[in-house]
VOMI-396431 format. One record per residue (C-alpha): x, y, z. Coordinates in nm, 2 decimals. Example, Ala and Ser with C-alpha at 12.3 -4.5 7.8 and 13.67 -1.06 7.14 Angstrom:
<rs>
[[1.23, -0.45, 0.78]]
[[1.37, -0.11, 0.71]]
</rs>
This chain:
<rs>
[[6.11, 6.01, -17.43]]
[[6.07, 6.22, -17.76]]
[[5.96, 6.59, -17.67]]
[[5.67, 6.73, -17.90]]
[[5.80, 7.05, -18.09]]
[[5.48, 7.11, -18.29]]
[[5.12, 7.13, -18.18]]
[[4.83, 7.26, -18.38]]
[[4.56, 7.18, -18.14]]
[[4.52, 7.21, -17.78]]
[[4.25, 7.24, -17.50]]
[[4.29, 7.55, -17.27]]
[[4.15, 7.57, -16.91]]
[[4.14, 7.94, -16.81]]
[[4.03, 8.09, -16.49]]
[[4.03, 8.46, -16.43]]
[[4.09, 8.61, -16.10]]
[[3.86, 8.64, -15.83]]
[[3.75, 8.98, -15.70]]
[[3.90, 9.06, -15.33]]
[[3.66, 9.09, -15.07]]
[[3.51, 9.41, -14.91]]
[[3.63, 9.50, -14.57]]
[[3.43, 9.56, -14.25]]
[[3.62, 9.82, -14.06]]
[[3.56, 10.14, -13.83]]
[[3.76, 10.44, -13.78]]
[[3.94, 10.43, -13.44]]
[[4.19, 10.72, -13.40]]
[[4.31, 10.92, -13.10]]
[[4.18, 11.24, -13.06]]
[[3.93, 11.20, -13.32]]
[[3.57, 11.25, -13.18]]
[[3.37, 11.09, -13.44]]
[[3.44, 10.77, -13.58]]
[[3.26, 10.56, -13.83]]
[[3.29, 10.31, -14.11]]
[[3.58, 10.32, -14.33]]
[[3.61, 9.94, -14.51]]
[[3.76, 9.98, -14.84]]
[[3.64, 9.78, -15.15]]
[[3.83, 9.47, -15.27]]
[[4.04, 9.48, -15.61]]
[[3.92, 9.34, -15.94]]
[[4.06, 8.98, -16.05]]
[[4.28, 8.96, -16.34]]
[[4.17, 8.91, -16.68]]
[[4.30, 8.65, -16.93]]
[[4.37, 8.77, -17.27]]
[[4.52, 8.58, -17.58]]
[[4.78, 8.78, -17.78]]
[[4.90, 8.70, -18.14]]
[[5.28, 8.67, -18.14]]
[[5.49, 8.60, -18.48]]
[[5.76, 8.44, -18.28]]
[[5.54, 8.16, -18.20]]
[[5.50, 7.89, -18.44]]
[[5.31, 7.62, -18.24]]
[[5.08, 7.58, -17.95]]
[[5.33, 7.35, -17.77]]
[[5.35, 7.59, -17.48]]
[[4.98, 7.55, -17.39]]
[[5.02, 7.18, -17.45]]
[[5.23, 7.13, -17.18]]
[[5.06, 7.42, -16.96]]
[[4.69, 7.40, -17.04]]
[[4.55, 7.50, -16.71]]
[[4.61, 7.91, -16.69]]
[[4.51, 8.11, -16.38]]
[[4.51, 8.50, -16.36]]
[[4.58, 8.64, -16.00]]
[[4.31, 8.71, -15.75]]
[[4.23, 9.09, -15.65]]
[[4.34, 9.19, -15.29]]
[[4.10, 9.22, -15.01]]
[[4.00, 9.59, -14.91]]
[[4.13, 9.73, -14.57]]
[[4.03, 10.00, -14.31]]
[[4.10, 10.36, -14.37]]
[[3.89, 10.31, -14.69]]
[[4.20, 10.13, -14.84]]
[[4.11, 9.96, -15.17]]
[[4.26, 9.61, -15.25]]
[[4.50, 9.56, -15.52]]
[[4.38, 9.45, -15.86]]
[[4.49, 9.10, -15.97]]
[[4.75, 9.16, -16.26]]
[[4.62, 9.06, -16.59]]
[[4.74, 8.75, -16.76]]
[[4.86, 8.77, -17.14]]
[[4.91, 8.45, -17.32]]
[[5.12, 8.46, -17.63]]
[[4.97, 8.23, -17.93]]
[[5.08, 8.19, -18.28]]
[[4.93, 8.42, -18.53]]
[[4.65, 8.23, -18.72]]
[[4.52, 8.09, -18.41]]
[[4.15, 8.00, -18.39]]
[[3.97, 8.01, -18.07]]
[[3.65, 7.79, -18.02]]
[[3.43, 7.73, -17.71]]
[[3.50, 7.38, -17.60]]
[[3.13, 7.28, -17.54]]
[[2.95, 7.45, -17.82]]
[[3.23, 7.44, -18.08]]
[[3.13, 7.83, -18.15]]
[[3.42, 8.04, -18.29]]
[[3.51, 8.31, -18.05]]
[[3.79, 8.49, -18.21]]
[[4.06, 8.43, -18.49]]
[[4.39, 8.60, -18.43]]
[[4.56, 8.67, -18.72]]
[[4.79, 8.97, -18.65]]
[[5.10, 9.04, -18.43]]
[[4.99, 9.20, -18.11]]
[[4.61, 9.12, -18.18]]
[[4.43, 9.07, -17.85]]
[[4.13, 8.85, -17.76]]
[[4.00, 8.87, -17.41]]
[[3.88, 8.52, -17.32]]
[[3.80, 8.53, -16.94]]
[[3.72, 8.87, -16.74]]
[[3.82, 8.88, -16.37]]
[[3.54, 8.90, -16.10]]
[[3.46, 9.25, -15.95]]
[[3.59, 9.31, -15.62]]
[[3.34, 9.32, -15.31]]
[[3.22, 9.64, -15.14]]
[[3.34, 9.76, -14.80]]
[[3.10, 9.85, -14.52]]
[[3.15, 10.24, -14.59]]
[[2.88, 10.21, -14.89]]
[[2.61, 10.13, -14.62]]
[[2.65, 10.42, -14.43]]
[[2.33, 10.64, -14.40]]
[[2.19, 10.91, -14.14]]
[[1.99, 10.65, -13.99]]
[[2.25, 10.35, -14.00]]
[[2.57, 10.51, -13.90]]
[[2.75, 10.19, -13.79]]
[[2.69, 9.94, -14.08]]
[[2.86, 9.61, -14.06]]
[[2.75, 9.48, -14.40]]
[[3.01, 9.41, -14.67]]
[[3.02, 9.18, -14.99]]
[[3.25, 8.92, -15.08]]
[[3.43, 8.95, -15.41]]
[[3.28, 8.78, -15.74]]
[[3.44, 8.49, -15.90]]
[[3.62, 8.53, -16.23]]
[[3.50, 8.36, -16.54]]
[[3.61, 8.00, -16.61]]
[[3.64, 7.90, -16.96]]
[[3.73, 7.57, -17.17]]
[[3.85, 7.67, -17.51]]
[[3.98, 7.46, -17.82]]
[[4.27, 7.63, -18.00]]
[[4.35, 7.54, -18.35]]
[[4.63, 7.69, -18.53]]
[[4.58, 7.74, -18.91]]
[[4.91, 7.86, -19.04]]
[[4.91, 8.20, -19.22]]
[[5.06, 8.12, -19.57]]
[[5.02, 8.28, -19.92]]
[[5.09, 7.96, -20.10]]
[[5.04, 7.57, -19.98]]
[[5.23, 7.31, -20.15]]
[[5.04, 6.98, -20.22]]
[[5.15, 6.65, -20.31]]
[[5.20, 6.28, -20.25]]
[[5.45, 6.17, -20.00]]
[[5.80, 6.15, -20.17]]
[[5.69, 6.38, -20.44]]
[[5.98, 6.63, -20.37]]
[[5.78, 6.91, -20.19]]
[[6.07, 6.95, -19.92]]
[[6.34, 6.97, -20.17]]
[[6.16, 7.22, -20.37]]
[[6.07, 7.44, -20.09]]
[[6.44, 7.42, -19.97]]
[[6.54, 7.54, -20.30]]
[[6.28, 7.83, -20.36]]
[[6.26, 7.97, -20.01]]
[[6.46, 8.01, -19.66]]
[[6.31, 7.70, -19.53]]
[[6.55, 7.39, -19.46]]
[[6.32, 7.10, -19.37]]
[[6.43, 6.72, -19.31]]
[[6.45, 6.55, -19.65]]
[[6.46, 6.16, -19.73]]
[[6.41, 5.92, -19.96]]
[[6.11, 5.77, -19.80]]
[[5.74, 5.88, -19.75]]
[[5.60, 6.10, -19.48]]
[[5.95, 6.27, -19.40]]
[[5.75, 6.59, -19.35]]
[[5.51, 6.54, -19.03]]
[[5.45, 6.91, -18.96]]
[[5.38, 7.22, -19.17]]
[[5.69, 7.40, -19.27]]
[[5.69, 7.75, -19.38]]
[[5.93, 7.93, -19.62]]
[[5.96, 8.29, -19.73]]
[[6.03, 8.38, -20.08]]
[[6.19, 8.71, -20.10]]
[[6.20, 8.91, -20.44]]
[[6.40, 9.19, -20.59]]
[[6.12, 9.44, -20.53]]
[[6.14, 9.36, -20.18]]
[[5.82, 9.16, -20.18]]
[[5.79, 8.85, -19.98]]
[[5.58, 8.55, -20.03]]
[[5.53, 8.26, -19.75]]
[[5.48, 7.91, -19.87]]
[[5.36, 7.61, -19.66]]
[[5.49, 7.27, -19.71]]
[[5.23, 7.02, -19.56]]
[[5.26, 6.65, -19.50]]
[[5.21, 6.43, -19.78]]
[[4.85, 6.37, -19.90]]
[[4.74, 6.05, -20.04]]
[[4.41, 5.90, -20.19]]
[[4.16, 5.82, -19.91]]
[[4.32, 6.06, -19.67]]
[[3.98, 6.18, -19.58]]
[[3.91, 5.83, -19.44]]
[[4.19, 5.85, -19.22]]
[[4.46, 5.66, -19.48]]
[[4.81, 5.79, -19.42]]
[[4.83, 6.08, -19.19]]
[[4.47, 6.16, -19.30]]
[[4.37, 6.53, -19.40]]
[[4.34, 6.70, -19.09]]
[[4.66, 6.90, -19.14]]
[[4.50, 7.06, -19.46]]
[[4.36, 7.33, -19.22]]
[[4.70, 7.47, -19.27]]
[[4.64, 7.56, -19.63]]
[[4.30, 7.68, -19.59]]
[[4.41, 8.05, -19.56]]
[[4.64, 8.03, -19.87]]
[[4.56, 8.22, -20.18]]
[[4.69, 7.97, -20.44]]
[[4.83, 7.62, -20.44]]
[[5.10, 7.44, -20.60]]
[[5.06, 7.07, -20.68]]
[[5.38, 6.88, -20.69]]
[[5.36, 6.57, -20.90]]
[[5.62, 6.30, -20.92]]
[[5.64, 6.25, -21.29]]
[[5.89, 5.99, -21.25]]
[[5.63, 5.74, -21.09]]
[[5.89, 5.63, -20.84]]
[[5.62, 5.46, -20.61]]
[[5.44, 5.28, -20.91]]
[[5.14, 5.49, -20.94]]
[[5.03, 5.68, -21.26]]
[[5.12, 6.08, -21.22]]
[[4.78, 6.18, -21.38]]
[[4.62, 5.96, -21.10]]
[[4.78, 6.14, -20.85]]
[[4.68, 6.46, -20.98]]
[[4.29, 6.35, -20.98]]
[[4.33, 6.22, -20.64]]
[[4.49, 6.52, -20.48]]
[[4.21, 6.76, -20.63]]
[[3.94, 6.52, -20.51]]
[[4.09, 6.49, -20.15]]
[[4.08, 6.87, -20.15]]
[[3.72, 6.90, -20.27]]
[[3.62, 6.64, -20.00]]
[[3.82, 6.84, -19.72]]
[[3.68, 7.19, -19.83]]
[[3.52, 7.26, -20.16]]
[[3.66, 7.61, -20.19]]
[[4.02, 7.47, -20.19]]
[[3.98, 7.31, -20.50]]
[[3.86, 7.62, -20.65]]
[[4.19, 7.84, -20.57]]
[[4.43, 7.96, -20.83]]
[[4.70, 7.68, -20.86]]
[[5.02, 7.58, -21.05]]
[[5.12, 7.23, -21.15]]
[[5.47, 7.11, -21.11]]
[[5.60, 6.80, -21.29]]
[[5.89, 6.71, -21.06]]
[[6.17, 6.47, -21.10]]
[[6.21, 6.53, -21.48]]
[[6.57, 6.41, -21.47]]
[[6.45, 6.04, -21.43]]
[[6.44, 5.85, -21.77]]
[[6.06, 5.75, -21.72]]
[[5.94, 6.09, -21.66]]
[[5.93, 6.23, -22.04]]
[[5.68, 5.96, -22.15]]
[[5.47, 6.00, -21.82]]
[[5.47, 6.36, -21.90]]
[[5.32, 6.32, -22.24]]
[[5.07, 6.09, -22.09]]
[[4.97, 6.35, -21.81]]
[[4.91, 6.63, -22.04]]
[[4.68, 6.41, -22.25]]
[[4.47, 6.26, -21.93]]
[[4.45, 6.60, -21.76]]
[[4.46, 6.86, -22.01]]
[[4.70, 7.02, -21.79]]
[[5.05, 7.16, -21.91]]
[[5.25, 7.16, -21.58]]
[[5.59, 7.32, -21.52]]
[[5.86, 7.05, -21.59]]
[[6.12, 7.05, -21.30]]
[[6.43, 6.89, -21.19]]
[[6.54, 7.00, -20.84]]
[[6.86, 6.76, -20.88]]
[[6.97, 6.97, -21.21]]
[[6.83, 7.27, -21.08]]
[[6.60, 7.33, -21.37]]
[[6.28, 7.54, -21.34]]
[[6.36, 7.66, -20.98]]
[[6.35, 8.02, -21.06]]
[[6.07, 7.99, -21.29]]
[[5.87, 7.85, -21.01]]
[[5.95, 8.14, -20.81]]
[[5.84, 8.38, -21.05]]
[[5.53, 8.21, -21.14]]
[[5.44, 8.25, -20.77]]
[[5.55, 8.59, -20.78]]
[[5.32, 8.68, -21.07]]
[[5.04, 8.48, -20.94]]
[[5.04, 8.68, -20.59]]
[[5.08, 8.99, -20.80]]
[[4.76, 8.93, -21.01]]
[[4.60, 8.82, -20.68]]
[[4.69, 9.16, -20.52]]
[[4.89, 9.01, -20.23]]
[[4.53, 8.97, -20.03]]
[[4.58, 8.89, -19.67]]
[[4.48, 8.51, -19.60]]
[[4.10, 8.46, -19.57]]
</rs>
């Protein structure tokens, strides 16, 4: 059985710890003339908190362990001894995790930074010992209270990758080859559609020590909004991107017209989220080493009015220029944090 290595949606069932019970106890010591109630309080149950961690890149851990429970608080004891508090449970999640209430769909939090915390379930308070009921007219109380239940929540966690730039294109357009050449990423590359099944993140490092992250998402095709191909649900991973790079197969190796691909891609983005189509973008005319590409490029410019960056990964043409265009665009945008 093949193990899942990437998950971007999970349901989490979280039960915070129950508070410990209060104690009903009386002081009984040799040579002590006056006794009395001395029952201690129960300890509080443990909280459950989500913590952003840049070493996590998937929700796969929670996929296999969706039920998370924090420890209960200890019961109170005699001699006014308080119960031990339940240890808080901290759950590491990738930066970019959006937390929704499962029933209502309401967004409860959005964890973007490393170390950022979100309390999702609060532990129950401990019960009171009988010492709290002692008065001048009620000197031997036997009343006590039990601890309170901790909060129970059912949440839907969605990962939206934090990347500055999103690569968009049809399957087999060469996106994986491009991200391999311009960044430190090494995705699977193959001469068949849908080689990329999960988002891939690469980092571009420049001489001025600035860094730009690029996300390569699975291929998008016409009709994706209706579930064709892999659908368009994975477009959530470029929702936070400040700009996009459209990768067009200018050689038309799959028999489609390049300008039709470009129009279809923009339409699918618009149907998914209108703001995506309004992001700053770069258009790359890939596979210019193929003989059909030159004529297709002329037709593409005529039909779309767009002058793309002509590129050939095979011949190492325009690789550095693409890196510099991305750098310039991000500087123009001010390297704003993802929305």
